[in-house]
C-alpha positions in Angstrom: 38.8 10.8 11.1 41.3 13.4 9.6 44.4 14.1 11.3 44.9 17.5 12.9 48.1 19.6 13.1 49.5 18.2 16.2 48.9 14.6 15.0 50.5 15.4 11.5 53.5 16.7 13.4 53.7 13.6 15.7 53.4 11.2 12.7 55.6 13.2 10.3 58.7 10.7 10.5 56.1 7.8 9.7 54.6 9.7 6.7 57.5 11.7 5.0 60.8 10.2 3.5 64.2 11.6 3.2 64.1 14.8 5.3 61.3 16.5 3.1 59.2 17.4 6.0 58.8 21.0 7.0 57.0 21.7 10.1 56.2 25.2 8.8 53.9 23.5 6.2 51.6 21.9 8.7 48.3 23.6 8.7 45.2 23.0 11.0 44.2 19.9 9.1 46.5 19.5 6.2 50.1 19.9 4.9 51.1 22.2 2.0 52.9 20.6 -0.9 55.7 22.3 -2.8 56.8 22.0 -6.5 60.2 20.3 -7.0 59.8 20.5 -10.8 57.4 20.7 -13.7 57.4 17.5 -15.9 58.2 18.6 -19.5 59.7 16.2 -22.1 60.6 13.6 -19.6 62.7 16.3 -17.7 62.0 18.4 -14.6 62.0 22.2 -15.3 62.3 24.8 -12.6 59.6 27.1 -14.0 56.7 26.9 -16.6 54.2 29.3 -18.1 50.9 27.5 -18.5 48.8 28.8 -21.3 44.9 28.8 -21.3 43.5 25.3 -20.8 47.0 23.7 -20.8 47.6 20.7 -18.5 50.9 19.6 -17.1 52.1 17.4 -14.4 54.2 18.6 -11.5 56.5 16.6 -9.1 56.3 17.6 -5.5 59.2 17.9 -3.1 57.5 15.7 -0.7 58.1 11.9 -0.9 55.7 10.1 1.3 55.4 6.6 2.8 51.8 6.2 3.6 51.4 4.2 7.0 49.2 1.1 6.8 46.5 2.9 8.8 46.4 6.2 6.9 45.2 7.3 3.5 46.4 10.6 2.0 43.9 12.9 0.0 45.0 15.8 -2.3 43.1 19.0 -1.9 43.3 22.3 -3.9 44.6 25.5 -2.2 42.0 28.2 -2.2 44.4 30.7 -3.4 45.5 28.6 -6.4 41.8 27.9 -7.2 41.1 31.5 -7.2 44.1 32.2 -9.5 42.4 30.0 -12.1 44.6 26.7 -11.5 42.8 23.4 -11.2 45.2 21.1 -9.3 44.2 17.4 -8.8 45.9 14.2 -7.7 45.1 10.7 -6.6 44.4 9.2 -3.2 47.5 7.7 -1.5 46.6 4.4 -0.2 48.1 2.6 2.8 51.6 1.4 2.1 52.2 3.7 -1.0 55.7 5.0 -1.1 56.3 7.6 -3.7 57.1 11.2 -4.7 53.7 13.0 -5.0 52.7 13.9 -8.7 49.8 16.2 -9.4 48.0 17.4 -12.5 47.7 21.2 -13.0 45.5 23.0 -15.5 45.2 26.6 -16.3 41.2 27.5 -16.5 41.7 31.1 -17.4 42.2 32.9 -20.5 45.5 34.2 -19.3 48.9 32.7 -18.8 50.0 31.5 -15.3 53.5 31.0 -14.4 54.5 28.3 -11.9 57.8 27.6 -10.4 59.9 25.3 -8.1 59.1 25.8 -4.4 55.5 27.1 -5.2 52.8 26.0 -2.8 50.5 24.2 -5.2 48.2 21.9 -3.2 47.7 20.3 0.1 47.4 16.8 1.5 45.0 15.6 4.0 45.6 12.4 6.2 42.6 10.2 6.9 42.9 7.7 9.7 41.5 4.3 8.8 39.3 2.3 11.1 41.9 -0.5 10.8 44.8 -1.7 8.5 43.7 -3.3 5.1 44.5 -6.9 4.5 46.3 -5.8 1.3 48.2 -2.6 1.5 49.4 -0.8 -1.8 53.1 -1.9 -0.9 51.9 -5.5 -1.0 50.4 -5.3 -4.6 52.9 -7.1 -7.0 51.8 -5.2 -10.1 51.1 -1.6 -8.6 52.1 0.6 -11.5 53.0 3.6 -9.4 55.0 2.1 -6.5 58.2 4.0 -5.7 57.7 6.5 -8.6 60.9 8.5 -8.4 60.7 9.5 -12.1 57.4 10.3 -13.7 56.0 7.2 -15.4 53.1 8.7 -17.3 50.4 6.1 -17.7 52.6 3.3 -16.3 51.4 -0.2 -17.1 48.1 1.2 -18.4 49.7 3.0 -21.3 48.9 0.3 -24.0 45.2 0.1 -23.0 44.8 3.9 -22.6 46.9 5.0 -25.5 44.8 2.8 -27.7 41.7 4.5 -26.5 43.1 7.9 -26.9 44.1 6.9 -30.5 40.5 5.9 -31.3 39.0 9.1 -29.9 41.7 11.2 -31.8 40.9 9.2 -35.1 37.1 9.7 -34.5 37.7 13.4 -34.2 39.7 13.5 -37.5 37.0 11.5 -39.3 34.5 14.0 -38.2 36.4 16.9 -39.7 
């Protein structure tokens, strides 16, 4: 079951941390997410011009603490999709407390400027049939727990960077 507007409003203090909740962002079945900053060279920028096919990460103003009986699912905004942006993010599992980080790609042949405060995506809240035995907050080695600063690939870096290197080397050998 997906929460509707009145349920999101009633559960806002359970979901959102540190005063980041805005009732005006509640929609019929979702909550609009706003850019706090664009991740660029380990710092947050207030604005950024995305070039064709470029991919960047953005930090949202919203910090969540997902209750143990909810899961958060990121969804694109129709207006941003039509603009040519592809915005994606993970599912936020029960017990996950973190700022929301999203990946944004420009799919057009034009540049697109994004900036702080832009509505860039939305989050849907799904009610679970019951609480899981092992919430995200209980996982000792969860890589993205309480991610206040962008961690890139987190504890997966060694494994994934090695794979990226092999792919990059293969493309060099091909030339």
